[in-house]
C-alpha positions, -999 to +999 in steps of 0.1 A: +471+451-615+454+420-605+435+417-572+452+396-546+431+373-524+432+381-487+440+347-473+439+360-437+402+369-441+394+336-457+411+317-429+393+338-403+360+332-419+366+294-419+375+295-383+343+314-375+322+289-394+339+260-376+334+277-343+297+282-350+293+245-360+309+235-328+286+258-308+256+244-326+267+209-319+273+217-282+239+234-281+221+204-295+240+180-272+231+203-242+194+203-252+194+165-253+211+163-219+187+188-204+157+170-219+170+136-205+177+151-171+142+167-170+126+134-180+144+116-152+135+143-127+099+142-139+097+104-137+111+105-101+086+131-091+057+112-107+069+080-090+072+097-056+040+117-055+016+108-084+017+073-099+039+042-092+039+008-107+038-024-087+038-061-095+015-086-077+037-113-061+011-135-042-024-149-044-038-129-014-060-108-037-071-135-061-092-133-082-093-095-082-056-094-087-035-124-100+002-132-096+019-115-125-005-086-127+013-052-131-007-024-116-006+014-113-012+030-079-025+066-075-002+081-048-017+116-053-053+108-042-047+103-004-030+136+000-065+152-004-090+125+007-091+095+030-094+058+019-129+046+014-143+012+022-135-014-005-105+007-019-076-016-029-045+000-013-008-004-013+009+003+020+041-003+039+039-034+061+034-023+097+060-046+111+088-044+085+101-013+068+111-029+035+079-047+025+049-034+006+015-051+009-017-047-011-051-054+005-087-042+005-099-016+030-127-032+051-127-013+084-125+025+085-114+046+115-139+042+143-155+010+129-161-021+149-153-052+129-158-089+134-158-121+113-180-151+120-183-181+097-170-163+066-193-133+071-177-099+079-197-075+101-190-038+103-207-020+131-229-051+135-241-049+098-232-078+074-209-067+046-218-079+011-185-091-005-190-106-040-153-103-046-143-125-016-129-159-024-129-189-001-115-224-006-138-254-008-129-268+026-122-236+044-120-234+082-148-214+099-129-183+110-138-162+139-121-129+144-128-100+167-146-079+174-120-051+172-124-014+172-104+004+145-087+035+161-092+069+147-074+102+152-086+120+183-096+088+202-084+085+238-069+053+251-063+042+287-057+012+308-076+011+341-070-007+373-093-035+362-066-044+337-087-036+306-081-013+277-106+016+273-112+036+241-131+068+247-143+055+280-156+021+267-138-012+274-128-028+242-120-065+235-084-076+228-082-102+200-066-136+204-053-158+176-076-188+173-050-206+152-023-206+178-026-226+210-013-197+231-036-172+214-005-152+204+003-137+170+034-139+148+033-106+128+070-107+119+088-131+096+112-139+124+084-157+142+084-136+174+052-142+194+032-111+204+000-107+224-032-093+209-026-060+228+009-057+213-003-064+177-035-044+175-030-015+200+007-017+210+017+008+182-006+034+200+009+028+234+043+034+250+068+006+246+065-022+271+031-014+283+008-043+293-026-046+309-009-052+343-003-015+350-027+014+346-020+039+318-033+075+318-054+088+290-034+093+258-047+105+224-046+086+191-025+107+167-034+090+134-063+072+116-060+035+113-075+010+088-084-027+089-076-045+056-082-080+043-072-099+012-099-110-012-085-146-011-095-150+025-081-184+032-047-175+017-041-140+030-019-126+057-038-094+066-051-074+096-064-106+112-028-116+118-008-084+122-032-056+131-042-022+117-025+000+091-019+036+101-025+064+076+012+074+074+020+040+059-004+043+030+012+045-004-018+048-026-049+033-043-045+007-070-066+016-100-054+000-132-038-032-146-015-022-174+002-056-179-005-092-169+019-121-173+012-157-166+043-178-159+025-210-167+020-224-202+036-217-236+050-183-245+020-174-266-002-180-236+018-160-211+001-127-217-033-124-202-049-102-229-082-100-212-067-083-181-047-056-200-061-021-194-085-033-167-097-007-143-101-017-106-136-004-099-151-005-064-177-033-060-213-024-068-233-017-037 
């Protein structure tokens, strides 16, 4: 008698093989999806806490940074250490939530800073700034002196209508380029006094020198920042200090640079690619 083929077993085996192929396909697809999701999550974590890319939109840091430079910013560093003088930092603009600025740290918490005839003085010592750029017919700026607040300082307004920091009267800056001496830190053009611009964020809303204010502590460190292109930079001279909670990180690397002028071949600034942003030599 001949042997009959068991078609039911053959059909069952085919179904099993097909099922296994489908499971393998689903497994491979799931692995790709999981890898993609992990990459997205990792990129978001890196961007939020470690490194973020920024593009330079203005000439305020020329020639250290040029319009069209694309830079990387270390967002991890300032979780463990404070900014140092000459660091190039990215921060949230003190007067508008949706704007990021990039400048160089000049005044550290507790420093006294003034500028006279293009020379910056920190704690009455001239600062050597080989990176600073001035136009040929620049005005002779005078700014300050101002005292940069630091965490733990104590502010008060006394009956003599002066502001005191740690028991010492401190000067209130005036804007030498506006007839009223007022500042315009916001893009809407609202005029503000030197007290409002430089020390107002540390005081209760609406406070003026006309009424005494009891001692109150400074709760954060602050920094004075300037653009390297001094005659074409809106910086701490015009809108005050940067508090530590608005710091985003330290710029350290130019990974791409694109010049909008010239032919296509000349657009890429090859000499700037991969450039590290070292602090100036002392």
